N, C-alpha and C positions, 0 to 999 in steps of 0.2 A: 204759181200755184194759187196765189192769192186770187189772181185774174179767173183762173179756172173756178175756184170757188164762189166767186162773185156771180160769174156769168152761172154756175150750176144752180147756185141759191134762186136766181131770176127763172130758170129753166124748169125746176121742179115744181113752182107754186108761187106765183105773184098774184096771191088771194086774199082778200081781206074785207073788211066791212068799214063804210062809215066815209066812202069817197066825197069828194067836195060837189056841190050841186050842179055844176058845171058839166059833170061826166053824164054819159049816158044811160038812162035808167036802164035799158035792156042789158048792158053790159055790166052793170052793177048788180043786178040779180042774179045772173049767172056766175059771178065772182064771190058773189055772198053764199050762194048754193055750195060752191066747190069749197069754200072756206069752211063751212059748217061741217062738211064731210070731214076734211082733212083734219080739223079740231077734235075729232074723236078718236084719232088716232093715239095710242098710248107709246108703243115702241115700233120704229119704224125701219124697215129694211127694203132697199128699192135698188134696182140696176137701172143703169142708165147708159145712153151712148152718146158720146159729144163728138160733133163733126165740127171741125174749122175751117172756114173759107177766107181766104186773104183779099186784100183790096183790090186785086188782079183777077177774082174770082177763080185763083187755084185752089183746089182743095188740099187742104195740109194735114191729112189724115183724119182716122176715125180712132177714137179711144174708148173704151168700155171701162165703167166704173161700178161701184157701189156706196151708196149712203146709209150709214146707220144714225138713228136719231132717238134719243130716250130724254124727256126733259131738257135739261139744259146740256146735256152732254150730247156730242156727235163725233161721228169719224166718217170720213169721204176717202175714198181710193181711187187713184187713177194710176196708168202703167208708171211706174219709178216714183210715184209722189202720194204721200199720204198726210192727212191732217187729222189729229187726234184732239179732243177736248173734253176735259170731266166737269166743265163749267167754271172751272177756276182759272185754268192752265191751257194753253194751246202747244202743242208739239208737232210742227212742220219738218217732215221727214222727205230728204232727197236722197233718193238711192244711189244716184250716178255719183255724187259727191259724196255718200254714206255720212250723211250730218244731219242734225236736228237741231231747230231753232225752236227754244222754247221762251214763250211770252205770256204775259197775264192777258185774261178775258177782259175786255174794256166793254162794260155792258151798255155804255152809250155811242159806243161806234163799231163799225164794222159790219159787216152782212155775214150773218151766220145762219146754218140750217134751222136752228129752233126759231127763226124771228120768220120763216116761212109760214109758220100757225099761228101768227098772232098777228096784231093790227100795224105791222111796221110800215105797209105801202099805204095807209090811209090817206096820207096826206102828201104824199111822194108822186102820185103818177094821175093823168087824166085817161080815162079810159072810154072806148068806143067800141061798138059791136060792128064789124066789118061784112058779118053775113053769116049764113049757113051753107054747108054742101054736104051731098051725100058722099059717101065712102062704104062701099059695100052695103051692109044692113045697118050703119052706123050714121048719126047725122050728128057732123061737126060744125063747131061755132067759132070762128076767129075774133078774138080780141085784141085790139091794138092799145097799147100803153106808151103813155109819151110822159117821163119824167118833168116835174114842175121846174126841178133844179137843173138848169140849162149846163152847169158845170160837170155833170155828169160824163163818163167817158163814153156812155152809150145814148143814143138820142130814140130809139125805138124798140119795144119789144112785143112780139105777136105771139098770142096763147093761143093754141087749138085746144078747145075742150070737147070731151064727149058730151052729149047732151043729155042722154040718158043716164049716163054712169055719174055724171057731173064730176069728172076727173079730168086733169091735164093729160095730154096726148103727146103732144110736143111743142115746143118753145123755141122762138128765133130773138137773138138778142143781136141787134145792129149796134155796131161800135161808129164811134165818129172817125176814128182811123181807117175806117173801110173794111174791118174785118166782121164778119158774122158767126156767131156760134150757134149750132142749132142742135138741141136736145131733145131726145126722145126716153121716155122714163117706161119701165117696164117691171113685171113682176114685183109690184109694190105691196109690202105685207105690213098691215098696221097693227099688228099684235104679234111682232115678231118675238121669239124668245133671244133676248140679247143680254148677255152680262155686263156689269158696271166694268169690268176688266176691259172690255172691248175698248171702250173710249180712253185709256191711259196708255202712255208709250212704254213699252216695257224694254229697257235697255238692253236686258239679257239675251233679248231675241235678235239683236241688231250687233253682232261683234265687231268691234273696233270703232264704233259709230263715234263721231266727232259732236260735241255737243256746244251749242253757241246758246248761252244763256243770257237772255234781253230781260229778265223779271228785275 
């Protein structure tokens, strides 16, 4: 699940400001514009589709999920898997095992959805604009991100941006092991009505759940 969350975080919005001077100015401007728009969102609810392709080019299936985000709180759901966080605690639930792992939020580490809307990536990637293309009545721009830290499990991220809407259309995360994660985001609501209870694991709703407390 952590791998899915990391890839989804990249997929939803690798956008920020303050990239190094070696970056493509055109790509930086595009990301700045997307970042500025995303930072106006207060409470987010978004649907996403995840497709995974293995190193041999075989499709491993398609998963549909939902993200909820509010301040330091978030919730990510995928079939059989859920992550809840109230900003202090993280609950990772595995449906097949009916098990929830509880851990503390590490402010200095980990890739979490709230970091999508901050400057988390400003020193971690080099970016360049690969070009534009037409898709129906839309102009799409592809930006290539390369991590400066070569120890990362991925070596390239390709982001497609809707030029007029200044929003992420889809993202591809290319892993060093040959796996590829393809994400598309839809129905993003930046002013969703989401209660704080959404971000807390309620044990009473999961009868017989086993808790693994790592706090």
